[in-house]
N, C-alpha and C positions, 0 to 999 in steps of 0.2 A: 504494500500500500504506500501511496505517495505521502510524504511528510507535509504537514501544513505549511512549514516554513518554505519549502520549495514551491508550493502553490502561490504563496504570497510573493516570493521573489519573481516568479514567472508572470504574475498578474501586473506588476509594476510597469513594465514596458508597454503592456497592452493599454493600461490606463493612460499613460502619457501619450500614446499614439491617438487614442480617442480624443483627448484634450486638444491635440494639435489639429485633428481633422475637423472637428466641429466648427471652429471659426472659418475654415476654408470653404465649408459648404454653404455659408451664409454670405452671399455677395453684397448684401446691403451694408453700406457704411453707416456706423452709428451716428446719430445726430445729437446725442446726449451731451457732448462736450461743447456744443455751440453756445457761445456767450452772446446774448443780444447786444451787448455793448461793443462787440468786435466791429472794427471798421474795415470793410473789405471792398476793394474796387478791382475789377477784372477788365483787361483790355485784350481781346483776342483778334489776331490778324491772320488772314488767309490770302497769300499771294500766289497767283497763277503766273509762274515765271517761264520765260522763253529765252533761249540763248540766241543772241544776235551777233553775227560775225561782221567785223569791219576789215576783212582781209587778214592782217596779222593778228589783230587783237579780237577778243571776244568779251562780251559783257552780258549780264542777265538783265532783262527788262520785264517789268510787271505788265502783263496784258490786262489783268483784272485784279483788284484788291478789294477784299471785304474786311471791314473793321466793325467789331462789336464791342461796345463799352457798356459794362454793367456797373452802375453806381451802387453805393452802399444802401441807398433807400429803395433799390429795386428798379430804378429807371434804367432803360436800355436805349442806347443810340446805335443804330445800324447805318453804315455808310458803304455804298458800293461805288467803286471807281473803275472806269474802263479807260485804259490808255491815258491815265493822268487827268481825266475829266470826271468830276463827281456826278454820278448819274442818279443815284437814289439816296435819300436820307429818310430814315424812319425812326420815330421815337415811340417807345412803348414801355410797358411795365412787365417785369418777369414774374412768373408765378412764384409765390412764396415758397412752396414746397421744392421747386426746382432750384431756387436760390439757396435754400438751406442744404439741399443735397450736394450742390456744387461746393459750398463753403465747407461742409463736413468732409468732402473728398479731399479738399486742399489741406485742411487742418489736421485731419486724422491720419493721413498717409505719409506725412513728412514731405509733401510736395515743395514747401518753401525751402527745404534744405537741399534740394537737388542742385548739384553744381552745374554751371553752364559748360557744356562740351560742344565743340564744333563737330558737325557731321559732314564728312567728305562725300561729295556727290560723285556717283559713278561716271566713268568716262563714257561718252557716247549719249548721255542723257541731254536732250535739247529742250524738253519741256517737263516741268514738274511743279508740284504745289509745295510751298514753304509755309509753315505755320509759325506763329509767334504768340506768346502769351506773357503779359505783364501783370503780375498780381501784387497789389499793395495790401498788406495785411497788418493792421495796427501800426502803420507808418514804416513797416519793413517791406522792401520791394525785392521781388525776384523776377527776372526776365529770362525767358528761354525761347530759343528758335530751333526748329527742326524741320527736315524735309519729309515728304511722304515716304513710307517704308520702301517702296519700290525704287526710289532714287538713290538709296544709300545701301552699302553692304553692312553697315553697323546696325546694331539692334537699338531701336528706340525703346527706352524703358516703358514697361506696361502702364505705369501710373500716368505718364505723359500721354500715352494713347487713350487712356480712360478719360482724362480731362478733355482731350481733343474730341472724343466721341460725344461727351456731354455738351460741349460748346457747339459742335456741329449740329446736334439735335435742336438746340436753341436757334441757330441760324436757319435751319430748315423751316422751323415754325414761323420765323419772321418772313422768309421768302414767300410763303404760301398766302 
């Protein structure tokens, strides 16, 4: 018969494994740590870039730029620029639940501590989308820029991709 001590020792790794897996099965980011006094402003930019060749030199030019600014009070300003000319400006208000979810994602995941890394664009890429986000959280600012995943061989951190998806969903809602 198996000794109770061996059962206890064998159960400890199983208990730890269960404790590690439970948070991974819940994709929802907790909103409990959000302080209503937090000051958060988010500026999201999406540039559709094209490589322009001038014989010897090449440069990137933005065919289209979308800028979304979310103020602390929930006001949103959307600007669409085509080839340097402002085409659309739209002012609206963000849903409180979406705003809280976005702030929780930024606060709870350590997004503000992500260091800025340059992403090298693959050779032969002539058109790609470049994203940027500037977040001011209680007077501390973090600004990140990254290309779409297909334009670089480097891995874009998953938290950056998650914030991008959330902000893209907000942009899609405004465009409609």
